[in-house]
PQR file with spaces between the fields and no chain letter, atoms N, CA, C, O and H, PARSE charges and radii, in Angstrom:
ATOM       1  N    MET     1      54.841   81.232   65.610 -0.4000 1.5000
ATOM       2  CA   MET     1      53.806   80.891   64.675 -0.0000 2.0000
ATOM       3  C    MET     1      53.482   82.180   63.844  0.5500 1.7000
ATOM       4  O    MET     1      53.203   83.275   64.332 -0.5500 1.4000
ATOM       5  N    ARG     2      53.573   81.848   62.388 -0.4000 1.5000
ATOM       6  CA   ARG     2      53.010   82.719   61.405 -0.0000 2.0000
ATOM       7  C    ARG     2      51.603   82.763   61.082  0.5500 1.7000
ATOM       8  O    ARG     2      51.094   81.848   60.434 -0.5500 1.4000
ATOM       9  H    ARG     2      53.800   80.958   61.992  0.4000 1.0000
ATOM      10  N    ILE     3      50.936   83.756   61.484 -0.4000 1.5000
ATOM      11  CA   ILE     3      49.574   83.881   61.144 -0.0000 2.0000
ATOM      12  C    ILE     3      49.228   84.299   59.713  0.5500 1.7000
ATOM      13  O    ILE     3      49.697   85.391   59.393 -0.5500 1.4000
ATOM      14  H    ILE     3      51.350   84.499   62.010  0.4000 1.0000
ATOM      15  N    PRO     4      48.581   83.727   58.883 -0.5600 1.5000
ATOM      16  CA   PRO     4      48.369   84.173   57.673  0.2800 2.0000
ATOM      17  C    PRO     4      47.642   85.538   57.700  0.5500 1.7000
ATOM      18  O    PRO     4      47.300   86.145   58.715 -0.5500 1.4000
ATOM      19  N    SER     5      47.456   85.932   56.365 -0.4000 1.5000
ATOM      20  CA   SER     5      47.229   87.626   55.946 -0.0000 2.0000
ATOM      21  C    SER     5      45.632   87.754   56.773  0.5500 1.7000
ATOM      22  O    SER     5      45.278   88.780   57.352 -0.5500 1.4000
ATOM      23  H    SER     5      47.734   85.439   55.541  0.4000 1.0000
ATOM      24  N    ARG     6      44.840   86.566   56.686 -0.4000 1.5000
ATOM      25  CA   ARG     6      43.443   86.926   57.007 -0.0000 2.0000
ATOM      26  C    ARG     6      43.473   86.861   58.563  0.5500 1.7000
ATOM      27  O    ARG     6      42.704   87.579   59.202 -0.5500 1.4000
ATOM      28  H    ARG     6      45.128   85.732   56.216  0.4000 1.0000
ATOM      29  N    GLY     7      44.400   85.962   59.234 -0.4000 1.5000
ATOM      30  CA   GLY     7      44.320   85.898   60.945 -0.0000 2.0000
ATOM      31  C    GLY     7      44.976   87.625   61.044  0.5500 1.7000
ATOM      32  O    GLY     7      44.280   88.444   61.643 -0.5500 1.4000
ATOM      33  H    GLY     7      45.025   85.378   58.715  0.4000 1.0000
ATOM      34  N    ARG     8      46.144   88.022   60.510 -0.4000 1.5000
ATOM      35  CA   ARG     8      46.597   89.082   61.203 -0.0000 2.0000
ATOM      36  C    ARG     8      45.315   90.352   60.559  0.5500 1.7000
ATOM      37  O    ARG     8      45.423   91.428   61.148 -0.5500 1.4000
ATOM      38  H    ARG     8      46.710   87.356   60.024  0.4000 1.0000
ATOM      39  N    GLY     9      44.575   90.329   59.846 -0.4000 1.5000
ATOM      40  CA   GLY     9      43.434   91.316   59.416 -0.0000 2.0000
ATOM      41  C    GLY     9      42.461   91.243   60.681  0.5500 1.7000
ATOM      42  O    GLY     9      41.977   92.257   61.184 -0.5500 1.4000
ATOM      43  H    GLY     9      44.487   89.455   59.368  0.4000 1.0000
ATOM      44  N    LEU    10      42.202   89.858   61.182 -0.4000 1.5000
ATOM      45  CA   LEU    10      41.183   89.891   62.536 -0.0000 2.0000
ATOM      46  C    LEU    10      41.728   90.192   63.612  0.5500 1.7000
ATOM      47  O    LEU    10      41.016   90.670   64.496 -0.5500 1.4000
ATOM      48  H    LEU    10      42.595   89.035   60.773  0.4000 1.0000
ATOM      49  N    ASP    11      43.043   90.012   63.828 -0.4000 1.5000
ATOM      50  CA   ASP    11      43.821   90.708   65.070 -0.0000 2.0000
ATOM      51  C    ASP    11      43.720   92.302   65.026  0.5500 1.7000
ATOM      52  O    ASP    11      43.464   93.011   65.999 -0.5500 1.4000
ATOM      53  H    ASP    11      43.621   89.623   63.110  0.4000 1.0000
ATOM      54  N    ARG    12      43.967   92.736   63.728 -0.4000 1.5000
ATOM      55  CA   ARG    12      43.883   94.202   63.745 -0.0000 2.0000
ATOM      56  C    ARG    12      42.404   94.965   63.979  0.5500 1.7000
ATOM      57  O    ARG    12      42.127   95.886   64.747 -0.5500 1.4000
ATOM      58  H    ARG    12      44.175   92.160   62.937  0.4000 1.0000
ATOM      59  N    ARG    13      41.678   94.333   63.158 -0.4000 1.5000
ATOM      60  CA   ARG    13      40.418   94.675   63.670 -0.0000 2.0000
ATOM      61  C    ARG    13      39.711   94.411   64.976  0.5500 1.7000
ATOM      62  O    ARG    13      38.738   95.090   65.306 -0.5500 1.4000
ATOM      63  H    ARG    13      41.903   93.585   62.534  0.4000 1.0000
ATOM      64  N    SER    14      40.250   93.300   65.828 -0.4000 1.5000
ATOM      65  CA   SER    14      39.920   93.159   67.036 -0.0000 2.0000
ATOM      66  C    SER    14      40.307   94.086   68.067  0.5500 1.7000
ATOM      67  O    SER    14      39.570   94.564   68.930 -0.5500 1.4000
ATOM      68  H    SER    14      41.040   92.749   65.561  0.4000 1.0000
ATOM      69  N    ARG    15      41.670   94.315   67.875 -0.4000 1.5000
ATOM      70  CA   ARG    15      42.582   94.999   68.660 -0.0000 2.0000
ATOM      71  C    ARG    15      42.015   96.634   68.584  0.5500 1.7000
ATOM      72  O    ARG    15      42.135   97.354   69.575 -0.5500 1.4000
ATOM      73  H    ARG    15      42.268   93.927   67.174  0.4000 1.0000
ATOM      74  N    ARG    16      41.504   97.049   67.545 -0.4000 1.5000
ATOM      75  CA   ARG    16      40.904   98.345   67.277 -0.0000 2.0000
ATOM      76  C    ARG    16      39.545   98.640   68.238  0.5500 1.7000
ATOM      77  O    ARG    16      39.215   99.621   68.903 -0.5500 1.4000
ATOM      78  H    ARG    16      41.406   96.463   66.740  0.4000 1.0000
ATOM      79  N    ALA    17      38.763   97.011   67.940 -0.4000 1.5000
ATOM      80  CA   ALA    17      37.543   97.192   68.776 -0.0000 2.0000
ATOM      81  C    ALA    17      37.799   96.967   70.355  0.5500 1.7000
ATOM      82  O    ALA    17      36.892   97.116   71.174 -0.5500 1.4000
ATOM      83  H    ALA    17      39.031   96.213   67.400  0.4000 1.0000
ATOM      84  N    ARG    18      39.072   96.607   70.700 -0.4000 1.5000
ATOM      85  CA   ARG    18      39.368   96.701   72.010 -0.0000 2.0000
ATOM      86  C    ARG    18      38.985   94.895   72.579  0.5500 1.7000
ATOM      87  O    ARG    18      38.778   94.543   73.741 -0.5500 1.4000
ATOM      88  H    ARG    18      39.808   96.486   70.035  0.4000 1.0000
ATOM      89  N    GLY    19      38.989   94.122   71.488 -0.4000 1.5000
ATOM      90  CA   GLY    19      38.505   92.816   71.832 -0.0000 2.0000
ATOM      91  C    GLY    19      39.607   91.968   72.443  0.5500 1.7000
ATOM      92  O    GLY    19      40.721   92.256   72.005 -0.5500 1.4000
ATOM      93  H    GLY    19      39.157   94.407   70.544  0.4000 1.0000
ATOM      94  N    VAL    20      39.577   91.071   73.273 -0.4000 1.5000
ATOM      95  CA   VAL    20      40.516   90.189   74.034 -0.0000 2.0000
ATOM      96  C    VAL    20      40.492   88.685   73.369  0.5500 1.7000
ATOM      97  O    VAL    20      41.434   87.918   73.568 -0.5500 1.4000
ATOM      98  H    VAL    20      38.672   90.837   73.628  0.4000 1.0000
ATOM      99  N    ALA    21      39.375   88.313   72.578 -0.4000 1.5000
ATOM     100  CA   ALA    21      39.341   86.992   72.436 -0.0000 2.0000
ATOM     101  C    ALA    21      38.511   86.893   70.847  0.5500 1.7000
ATOM     102  O    ALA    21      37.680   87.778   70.643 -0.5500 1.4000
ATOM     103  H    ALA    21      38.610   88.936   72.416  0.4000 1.0000
ATOM     104  N    ALA    22      38.682   86.055   69.966 -0.4000 1.5000
ATOM     105  CA   ALA    22      38.127   86.080   68.647 -0.0000 2.0000
ATOM     106  C    ALA    22      37.278   84.734   68.888  0.5500 1.7000
ATOM     107  O    ALA    22      37.754   83.962   69.720 -0.5500 1.4000
ATOM     108  H    ALA    22      39.357   85.337   70.132  0.4000 1.0000
ATOM     109  N    TRP    23      35.906   84.311   68.169 -0.4000 1.5000
ATOM     110  CA   TRP    23      35.356   83.098   68.108 -0.0000 2.0000
ATOM     111  C    TRP    23      34.620   83.056   66.866  0.5500 1.7000
ATOM     112  O    TRP    23      34.174   84.068   66.325 -0.5500 1.4000
ATOM     113  H    TRP    23      35.519   84.938   67.493  0.4000 1.0000
ATOM     114  N    TRP    24      34.455   81.512   66.274 -0.4000 1.5000
ATOM     115  CA   TRP    24      33.351   81.373   65.125 -0.0000 2.0000
ATOM     116  C    TRP    24      33.210   79.848   65.259  0.5500 1.7000
ATOM     117  O    TRP    24      33.717   79.023   66.019 -0.5500 1.4000
ATOM     118  H    TRP    24      34.817   80.690   66.713  0.4000 1.0000
ATOM     119  N    LEU    25      32.291   79.773   64.188 -0.4000 1.5000
ATOM     120  CA   LEU    25      32.004   78.359   64.039 -0.0000 2.0000
ATOM     121  C    LEU    25      32.944   78.241   62.868  0.5500 1.7000
ATOM     122  O    LEU    25      33.101   79.133   62.034 -0.5500 1.4000
ATOM     123  H    LEU    25      31.879   80.443   63.570  0.4000 1.0000
ATOM     124  N    CYS    26      33.688   76.828   62.866 -0.4000 1.5000
ATOM     125  CA   CYS    26      34.423   76.550   61.765 -0.0000 2.0000
ATOM     126  C    CYS    26      34.754   75.125   61.933  0.5500 1.7000
ATOM     127  O    CYS    26      34.563   74.410   62.917 -0.5500 1.4000
ATOM     128  H    CYS    26      33.560   76.104   63.544  0.4000 1.0000
ATOM     129  N    HIS    27      35.357   74.804   60.637 -0.4000 1.5000
ATOM     130  CA   HIS    27      35.567   73.358   60.377 -0.0000 2.0000
ATOM     131  C    HIS    27      37.007   72.932   61.530  0.5500 1.7000
ATOM     132  O    HIS    27      38.065   73.538   61.702 -0.5500 1.4000
ATOM     133  H    HIS    27      35.511   75.385   59.838  0.4000 1.0000
ATOM     134  N    PRO    28      36.620   71.985   62.001 -0.5600 1.5000
ATOM     135  CA   PRO    28      37.832   71.757   63.014  0.2800 2.0000
ATOM     136  C    PRO    28      39.381   71.571   62.656  0.5500 1.7000
ATOM     137  O    PRO    28      40.354   71.700   63.399 -0.5500 1.4000
ATOM     138  N    THR    29      39.328   71.255   61.403 -0.4000 1.5000
ATOM     139  CA   THR    29      40.697   70.971   60.852 -0.0000 2.0000
ATOM     140  C    THR    29      41.356   72.265   60.163  0.5500 1.7000
ATOM     141  O    THR    29      42.547   72.296   59.852 -0.5500 1.4000
ATOM     142  H    THR    29      38.538   71.150   60.800  0.4000 1.0000
ATOM     143  N    TYR    30      40.415   73.387   59.943 -0.4000 1.5000
ATOM     144  CA   TYR    30      40.660   74.402   59.189 -0.0000 2.0000
ATOM     145  C    TYR    30      41.282   75.619   60.148  0.5500 1.7000
ATOM     146  O    TYR    30      42.400   76.043   59.858 -0.5500 1.4000
ATOM     147  H    TYR    30      39.447   73.362   60.196  0.4000 1.0000
ATOM     148  N    CYS    31      40.531   76.211   61.343 -0.4000 1.5000
ATOM     149  CA   CYS    31      40.874   77.326   62.212 -0.0000 2.0000
ATOM     150  C    CYS    31      42.241   76.830   62.927  0.5500 1.7000
ATOM     151  O    CYS    31      43.181   77.621   63.010 -0.5500 1.4000
ATOM     152  H    CYS    31      39.622   75.866   61.579  0.4000 1.0000
ATOM     153  N    PRO    32      42.330   75.712   63.365 -0.5600 1.5000
ATOM     154  CA   PRO    32      43.577   75.526   64.130  0.2800 2.0000
ATOM     155  C    PRO    32      44.859   76.003   63.275  0.5500 1.7000
ATOM     156  O    PRO    32      45.836   76.421   63.898 -0.5500 1.4000
ATOM     157  N    ARG    33      44.884   75.954   61.902 -0.4000 1.5000
ATOM     158  CA   ARG    33      45.974   76.469   61.072 -0.0000 2.0000
ATOM     159  C    ARG    33      46.172   78.194   61.456  0.5500 1.7000
ATOM     160  O    ARG    33      47.226   78.766   61.178 -0.5500 1.4000
ATOM     161  H    ARG    33      44.090   75.615   61.396  0.4000 1.0000
ATOM     162  N    PHE    34      45.095   78.862   62.077 -0.4000 1.5000
ATOM     163  CA   PHE    34      45.268   80.102   62.378 -0.0000 2.0000
ATOM     164  C    PHE    34      45.463   80.368   63.784  0.5500 1.7000
ATOM     165  O    PHE    34      45.428   81.549   64.132 -0.5500 1.4000
ATOM     166  H    PHE    34      44.239   78.398   62.303  0.4000 1.0000
ATOM     167  N    GLY    35      45.607   79.719   64.412 -0.4000 1.5000
ATOM     168  CA   GLY    35      46.036   79.506   66.042 -0.0000 2.0000
ATOM     169  C    GLY    35      44.502   79.340   66.744  0.5500 1.7000
ATOM     170  O    GLY    35      44.384   79.593   67.943 -0.5500 1.4000
ATOM     171  H    GLY    35      45.636   78.760   64.130  0.4000 1.0000
ATOM     172  N    PHE    36      43.373   78.919   65.975 -0.4000 1.5000
ATOM     173  CA   PHE    36      42.407   78.654   66.842 -0.0000 2.0000
ATOM     174  C    PHE    36      42.056   77.296   67.530  0.5500 1.7000
ATOM     175  O    PHE    36      42.203   76.273   66.861 -0.5500 1.4000
ATOM     176  H    PHE    36      43.468   78.713   65.002  0.4000 1.0000
ATOM     177  N    ASP    37      41.518   77.191   69.058 -0.4000 1.5000
ATOM     178  CA   ASP    37      41.648   76.195   69.419 -0.0000 2.0000
ATOM     179  C    ASP    37      40.064   75.989   69.830  0.5500 1.7000
ATOM     180  O    ASP    37      39.234   76.894   69.914 -0.5500 1.4000
ATOM     181  H    ASP    37      41.398   78.022   69.601  0.4000 1.0000
ATOM     182  N    ARG    38      39.800   74.327   70.110 -0.4000 1.5000
ATOM     183  CA   ARG    38      38.123   74.095   70.625 -0.0000 2.0000
ATOM     184  C    ARG    38      37.876   75.159   71.899  0.5500 1.7000
ATOM     185  O    ARG    38      38.609   75.322   72.875 -0.5500 1.4000
ATOM     186  H    ARG    38      40.474   73.591   70.042  0.4000 1.0000
ATOM     187  N    ALA    39      36.592   75.842   71.577 -0.4000 1.5000
ATOM     188  CA   ALA    39      36.394   77.091   72.611 -0.0000 2.0000
ATOM     189  C    ALA    39      35.646   76.185   73.889  0.5500 1.7000
ATOM     190  O    ALA    39      35.304   77.106   74.631 -0.5500 1.4000
ATOM     191  H    ALA    39      35.997   75.709   70.784  0.4000 1.0000
ATOM     192  N    SER    40      35.363   75.377   74.317 -0.4000 1.5000
ATOM     193  CA   SER    40      34.887   74.222   75.030 -0.0000 2.0000
ATOM     194  C    SER    40      36.142   74.003   76.016  0.5500 1.7000
ATOM     195  O    SER    40      36.007   73.498   77.130 -0.5500 1.4000
ATOM     196  H    SER    40      35.641   74.629   73.714  0.4000 1.0000
ATOM     197  N    ARG    41      37.249   74.391   75.550 -0.4000 1.5000
ATOM     198  CA   ARG    41      38.456   73.901   76.646 -0.0000 2.0000
ATOM     199  C    ARG    41      38.792   74.852   77.487  0.5500 1.7000
ATOM     200  O    ARG    41      39.484   74.655   78.486 -0.5500 1.4000
ATOM     201  H    ARG    41      37.359   74.802   74.645  0.4000 1.0000
ATOM     202  N    TYR    42      38.228   76.180   77.068 -0.4000 1.5000
ATOM     203  CA   TYR    42      38.093   77.415   78.052 -0.0000 2.0000
ATOM     204  C    TYR    42      36.917   77.631   78.511  0.5500 1.7000
ATOM     205  O    TYR    42      36.749   78.687   79.121 -0.5500 1.4000
ATOM     206  H    TYR    42      37.665   76.340   76.256  0.4000 1.0000
ATOM     207  N    GLY    43      36.037   76.909   78.386 -0.4000 1.5000
ATOM     208  CA   GLY    43      34.862   77.105   79.253 -0.0000 2.0000
ATOM     209  C    GLY    43      33.841   77.919   78.468  0.5500 1.7000
ATOM     210  O    GLY    43      33.065   78.647   79.088 -0.5500 1.4000
ATOM     211  H    GLY    43      36.174   76.052   77.891  0.4000 1.0000
ATOM     212  N    ILE    44      33.796   77.832   77.070 -0.4000 1.5000
ATOM     213  CA   ILE    44      33.002   78.787   76.160 -0.0000 2.0000
ATOM     214  C    ILE    44      32.182   77.674   75.138  0.5500 1.7000
ATOM     215  O    ILE    44      32.516   76.768   74.375 -0.5500 1.4000
ATOM     216  H    ILE    44      34.426   77.241   76.567  0.4000 1.0000
ATOM     217  N    ALA    45      30.886   78.311   75.604 -0.4000 1.5000
ATOM     218  CA   ALA    45      29.721   77.491   74.873 -0.0000 2.0000
ATOM     219  C    ALA    45      28.981   78.497   73.753  0.5500 1.7000
ATOM     220  O    ALA    45      29.033   79.725   73.813 -0.5500 1.4000
ATOM     221  H    ALA    45      30.614   79.047   76.224  0.4000 1.0000
ATOM     222  N    PRO    46      28.364   77.819   72.843 -0.5600 1.5000
ATOM     223  CA   PRO    46      27.622   78.927   71.787  0.2800 2.0000
ATOM     224  C    PRO    46      26.129   79.083   72.408  0.5500 1.7000
ATOM     225  O    PRO    46      25.563   78.268   73.138 -0.5500 1.4000
ATOM     226  N    SER    47      25.753   80.015   72.059 -0.4000 1.5000
ATOM     227  CA   SER    47      24.322   80.526   72.255 -0.0000 2.0000
ATOM     228  C    SER    47      23.268   79.633   71.334  0.5500 1.7000
ATOM     229  O    SER    47      22.090   79.640   71.694 -0.5500 1.4000
ATOM     230  H    SER    47      26.212   80.677   71.467  0.4000 1.0000
ATOM     231  N    ILE    48      23.571   79.005   70.375 -0.4000 1.5000
ATOM     232  CA   ILE    48      22.932   78.219   69.211 -0.0000 2.0000
ATOM     233  C    ILE    48      23.490   76.619   69.445  0.5500 1.7000
ATOM     234  O    ILE    48      24.538   76.417   70.059 -0.5500 1.4000
ATOM     235  H    ILE    48      24.527   78.999   70.082  0.4000 1.0000
ATOM     236  N    GLU    49      22.762   75.636   68.949 -0.4000 1.5000
ATOM     237  CA   GLU    49      23.244   74.307   69.036 -0.0000 2.0000
ATOM     238  C    GLU    49      24.047   74.383   67.576  0.5500 1.7000
ATOM     239  O    GLU    49      23.762   74.910   66.501 -0.5500 1.4000
ATOM     240  H    GLU    49      21.911   75.800   68.450  0.4000 1.0000
ATOM     241  N    ALA    50      25.229   73.578   68.066 -0.4000 1.5000
ATOM     242  CA   ALA    50      26.248   73.928   67.316 -0.0000 2.0000
ATOM     243  C    ALA    50      27.277   72.482   67.678  0.5500 1.7000
ATOM     244  O    ALA    50      27.177   72.004   68.809 -0.5500 1.4000
ATOM     245  H    ALA    50      25.461   73.150   68.939  0.4000 1.0000
ATOM     246  N    PRO    51      27.994   72.003   66.932 -0.5600 1.5000
ATOM     247  CA   PRO    51      28.916   70.941   67.458  0.2800 2.0000
ATOM     248  C    PRO    51      30.255   71.130   68.208  0.5500 1.7000
ATOM     249  O    PRO    51      31.189   71.710   67.654 -0.5500 1.4000
ATOM     250  N    ASP    52      30.340   70.702   69.316 -0.4000 1.5000
ATOM     251  CA   ASP    52      31.487   71.218   70.211 -0.0000 2.0000
ATOM     252  C    ASP    52      32.545   71.421   69.450  0.5500 1.7000
ATOM     253  O    ASP    52      33.263   72.379   69.734 -0.5500 1.4000
ATOM     254  H    ASP    52      29.581   70.231   69.766  0.4000 1.0000
ATOM     255  N    GLU    53      32.908   70.526   68.250 -0.4000 1.5000
ATOM     256  CA   GLU    53      34.516   70.776   67.798 -0.0000 2.0000
ATOM     257  C    GLU    53      34.360   71.850   66.756  0.5500 1.7000
ATOM     258  O    GLU    53      35.406   72.106   66.159 -0.5500 1.4000
ATOM     259  H    GLU    53      32.325   69.748   68.018  0.4000 1.0000
ATOM     260  N    ALA    54      33.360   72.496   66.420 -0.4000 1.5000
ATOM     261  CA   ALA    54      33.140   73.567   65.713 -0.0000 2.0000
ATOM     262  C    ALA    54      33.205   74.885   66.210  0.5500 1.7000
ATOM     263  O    ALA    54      33.536   75.767   65.418 -0.5500 1.4000
ATOM     264  H    ALA    54      32.511   72.288   66.906  0.4000 1.0000
ATOM     265  N    LEU    55      32.967   75.156   67.292 -0.4000 1.5000
ATOM     266  CA   LEU    55      33.392   76.512   67.970 -0.0000 2.0000
ATOM     267  C    LEU    55      34.749   76.696   68.281  0.5500 1.7000
ATOM     268  O    LEU    55      35.434   76.023   69.052 -0.5500 1.4000
ATOM     269  H    LEU    55      32.698   74.439   67.935  0.4000 1.0000
ATOM     270  N    MET    56      35.066   77.651   67.623 -0.4000 1.5000
ATOM     271  CA   MET    56      36.601   77.884   68.056 -0.0000 2.0000
ATOM     272  C    MET    56      36.942   79.141   68.777  0.5500 1.7000
ATOM     273  O    MET    56      36.006   79.915   68.979 -0.5500 1.4000
ATOM     274  H    MET    56      34.509   78.197   66.997  0.4000 1.0000
ATOM     275  N    THR    57      38.168   79.484   69.210 -0.4000 1.5000
ATOM     276  CA   THR    57      38.565   80.563   69.852 -0.0000 2.0000
ATOM     277  C    THR    57      39.950   80.854   69.792  0.5500 1.7000
ATOM     278  O    THR    57      40.798   80.009   69.502 -0.5500 1.4000
ATOM     279  H    THR    57      38.929   78.856   69.045  0.4000 1.0000
ATOM     280  N    ARG    58      40.215   82.160   70.090 -0.4000 1.5000
ATOM     281  CA   ARG    58      41.770   82.362   70.149 -0.0000 2.0000
ATOM     282  C    ARG    58      41.866   83.630   70.854  0.5500 1.7000
ATOM     283  O    ARG    58      40.906   84.393   70.754 -0.5500 1.4000
ATOM     284  H    ARG    58      39.526   82.846   70.326  0.4000 1.0000
ATOM     285  N    ALA    59      42.801   83.952   71.501 -0.4000 1.5000
ATOM     286  CA   ALA    59      43.234   85.298   72.445 -0.0000 2.0000
ATOM     287  C    ALA    59      43.853   86.162   71.302  0.5500 1.7000
ATOM     288  O    ALA    59      44.701   85.774   70.498 -0.5500 1.4000
ATOM     289  H    ALA    59      43.581   83.331   71.582  0.4000 1.0000
ATOM     290  N    ILE    60      43.253   87.469   71.371 -0.4000 1.5000
ATOM     291  CA   ILE    60      43.762   88.168   70.309 -0.0000 2.0000
ATOM     292  C    ILE    60      44.988   89.081   71.074  0.5500 1.7000
ATOM     293  O    ILE    60      45.863   89.617   70.394 -0.5500 1.4000
ATOM     294  H    ILE    60      42.564   87.784   72.023  0.4000 1.0000
ATOM     295  N    ASP    61      44.956   89.195   72.510 -0.4000 1.5000
ATOM     296  CA   ASP    61      45.874   89.944   73.382 -0.0000 2.0000
ATOM     297  C    ASP    61      46.520   88.707   74.215  0.5500 1.7000
ATOM     298  O    ASP    61      46.009   88.576   75.328 -0.5500 1.4000
ATOM     299  H    ASP    61      44.245   88.760   73.062  0.4000 1.0000
ATOM     300  N    PRO    62      47.460   87.850   73.923 -0.5600 1.5000
ATOM     301  CA   PRO    62      48.038   87.020   75.106  0.2800 2.0000
ATOM     302  C    PRO    62      47.944   87.468   76.493  0.5500 1.7000
ATOM     303  O    PRO    62      47.507   86.781   77.416 -0.5500 1.4000
ATOM     304  N    ALA    63      48.413   88.745   76.589 -0.4000 1.5000
ATOM     305  CA   ALA    63      47.985   89.350   78.037 -0.0000 2.0000
ATOM     306  C    ALA    63      46.747   89.272   78.861  0.5500 1.7000
ATOM     307  O    ALA    63      46.710   89.511   80.068 -0.5500 1.4000
ATOM     308  H    ALA    63      48.769   89.304   75.839  0.4000 1.0000
ATOM     309  N    HIS    64      45.775   88.934   78.150 -0.4000 1.5000
ATOM     310  CA   HIS    64      44.238   88.854   78.570 -0.0000 2.0000
ATOM     311  C    HIS    64      43.839   87.588   78.516  0.5500 1.7000
ATOM     312  O    HIS    64      43.578   87.120   77.408 -0.5500 1.4000
ATOM     313  H    HIS    64      45.805   88.740   77.169  0.4000 1.0000
ATOM     314  N    PRO    65      43.706   86.748   79.730 -0.5600 1.5000
ATOM     315  CA   PRO    65      42.961   85.359   79.650  0.2800 2.0000
ATOM     316  C    PRO    65      41.625   85.640   78.716  0.5500 1.7000
ATOM     317  O    PRO    65      41.011   86.699   78.584 -0.5500 1.4000
ATOM     318  N    LEU    66      41.378   84.378   78.123 -0.4000 1.5000
ATOM     319  CA   LEU    66      40.128   84.116   77.348 -0.0000 2.0000
ATOM     320  C    LEU    66      39.132   84.073   78.484  0.5500 1.7000
ATOM     321  O    LEU    66      39.213   83.441   79.538 -0.5500 1.4000
ATOM     322  H    LEU    66      41.877   83.518   78.230  0.4000 1.0000
ATOM     323  N    PRO    67      38.042   84.989   77.994 -0.5600 1.5000
ATOM     324  CA   PRO    67      36.795   84.742   78.822  0.2800 2.0000
ATOM     325  C    PRO    67      35.988   83.572   78.883  0.5500 1.7000
ATOM     326  O    PRO    67      36.031   82.979   77.806 -0.5500 1.4000
ATOM     327  N    SER    68      35.313   83.047   79.676 -0.4000 1.5000
ATOM     328  CA   SER    68      34.274   81.902   79.573 -0.0000 2.0000
ATOM     329  C    SER    68      33.053   82.518   79.485  0.5500 1.7000
ATOM     330  O    SER    68      32.689   83.660   79.762 -0.5500 1.4000
ATOM     331  H    SER    68      35.278   83.530   80.551  0.4000 1.0000
ATOM     332  N    GLY    69      32.413   81.430   78.992 -0.4000 1.5000
ATOM     333  CA   GLY    69      30.353   81.798   79.208 -0.0000 2.0000
ATOM     334  C    GLY    69      30.205   81.618   77.673  0.5500 1.7000
ATOM     335  O    GLY    69      31.064   81.224   76.885 -0.5500 1.4000
ATOM     336  H    GLY    69      32.709   80.502   78.767  0.4000 1.0000
ATOM     337  N    ILE    70      28.918   81.996   77.422 -0.4000 1.5000
ATOM     338  CA   ILE    70      28.111   81.864   76.399 -0.0000 2.0000
ATOM     339  C    ILE    70      28.604   82.706   75.182  0.5500 1.7000
ATOM     340  O    ILE    70      28.599   83.934   75.267 -0.5500 1.4000
ATOM     341  H    ILE    70      28.220   82.316   78.062  0.4000 1.0000
ATOM     342  N    ALA    71      29.095   81.979   73.881 -0.4000 1.5000
ATOM     343  CA   ALA    71      29.553   83.018   72.880 -0.0000 2.0000
ATOM     344  C    ALA    71      28.359   83.249   72.137  0.5500 1.7000
ATOM     345  O    ALA    71      27.647   82.330   71.732 -0.5500 1.4000
ATOM     346  H    ALA    71      29.100   80.981   73.811  0.4000 1.0000
ATOM     347  N    ARG    72      28.001   85.105   71.851 -0.4000 1.5000
ATOM     348  CA   ARG    72      26.499   85.320   71.389 -0.0000 2.0000
ATOM     349  C    ARG    72      27.097   86.209   70.187  0.5500 1.7000
ATOM     350  O    ARG    72      28.119   86.894   70.233 -0.5500 1.4000
ATOM     351  H    ARG    72      28.579   85.852   72.180  0.4000 1.0000
ATOM     352  N    TYR    73      26.248   86.043   69.136 -0.4000 1.5000
ATOM     353  CA   TYR    73      26.221   86.749   68.012 -0.0000 2.0000
ATOM     354  C    TYR    73      25.793   87.931   68.344  0.5500 1.7000
ATOM     355  O    TYR    73      25.124   88.128   69.359 -0.5500 1.4000
ATOM     356  H    TYR    73      25.418   85.487   69.098  0.4000 1.0000
ATOM     357  N    ALA    74      26.211   89.029   67.342 -0.4000 1.5000
ATOM     358  CA   ALA    74      25.578   90.355   67.721 -0.0000 2.0000
ATOM     359  C    ALA    74      24.445   90.538   67.157  0.5500 1.7000
ATOM     360  O    ALA    74      24.216   89.871   66.149 -0.5500 1.4000
ATOM     361  H    ALA    74      26.754   88.869   66.518  0.4000 1.0000
ATOM     362  N    THR    75      23.551   91.370   67.584 -0.4000 1.5000
ATOM     363  CA   THR    75      22.345   91.840   67.102 -0.0000 2.0000
ATOM     364  C    THR    75      22.103   91.800   65.472  0.5500 1.7000
ATOM     365  O    THR    75      21.163   91.146   65.022 -0.5500 1.4000
ATOM     366  H    THR    75      23.737   91.913   68.403  0.4000 1.0000
ATOM     367  N    PRO    76      22.898   92.452   64.704 -0.5600 1.5000
ATOM     368  CA   PRO    76      22.783   92.519   63.505  0.2800 2.0000
ATOM     369  C    PRO    76      22.640   91.075   62.831  0.5500 1.7000
ATOM     370  O    PRO    76      21.944   90.850   61.841 -0.5500 1.4000
ATOM     371  N    PHE    77      23.296   90.270   63.421 -0.4000 1.5000
ATOM     372  CA   PHE    77      22.955   88.902   62.949 -0.0000 2.0000
ATOM     373  C    PHE    77      21.730   88.105   63.040  0.5500 1.7000
ATOM     374  O    PHE    77      21.282   87.116   62.461 -0.5500 1.4000
ATOM     375  H    PHE    77      23.862   90.453   64.225  0.4000 1.0000
ATOM     376  N    GLY    78      21.438   88.711   63.761 -0.4000 1.5000
ATOM     377  CA   GLY    78      19.460   88.238   64.122 -0.0000 2.0000
ATOM     378  C    GLY    78      19.541   86.680   64.460  0.5500 1.7000
ATOM     379  O    GLY    78      18.864   85.838   63.870 -0.5500 1.4000
ATOM     380  H    GLY    78      21.803   89.515   64.232  0.4000 1.0000
ATOM     381  N    ILE    79      20.562   86.361   65.607 -0.4000 1.5000
ATOM     382  CA   ILE    79      20.558   84.947   66.029 -0.0000 2.0000
ATOM     383  C    ILE    79      20.651   85.270   67.572  0.5500 1.7000
ATOM     384  O    ILE    79      21.496   85.986   68.109 -0.5500 1.4000
ATOM     385  H    ILE    79      21.111   87.045   66.087  0.4000 1.0000
ATOM     386  N    ASP    80      19.766   84.696   68.084 -0.4000 1.5000
ATOM     387  CA   ASP    80      19.424   84.626   69.565 -0.0000 2.0000
ATOM     388  C    ASP    80      20.577   83.506   69.967  0.5500 1.7000
ATOM     389  O    ASP    80      20.683   83.120   71.131 -0.5500 1.4000
ATOM     390  H    ASP    80      19.079   84.114   67.647  0.4000 1.0000
């Protein structure tokens, strides 16, 4: 699958940060174009109220399985 340039940039930044997965709230028909899938399929839930179909995730390194649990925003976002 060809990942558009935005997806490749995300991969590079995530690998440098030693990330194994990326997640974000996104329109359910847009993010799948970049390899994202519904997070709830992997046991991932948001820490805020959001539609199930809007929280999307994807593995950065296919050698590592997606972690499950609560997806939380980093402190600078000011979202608990």
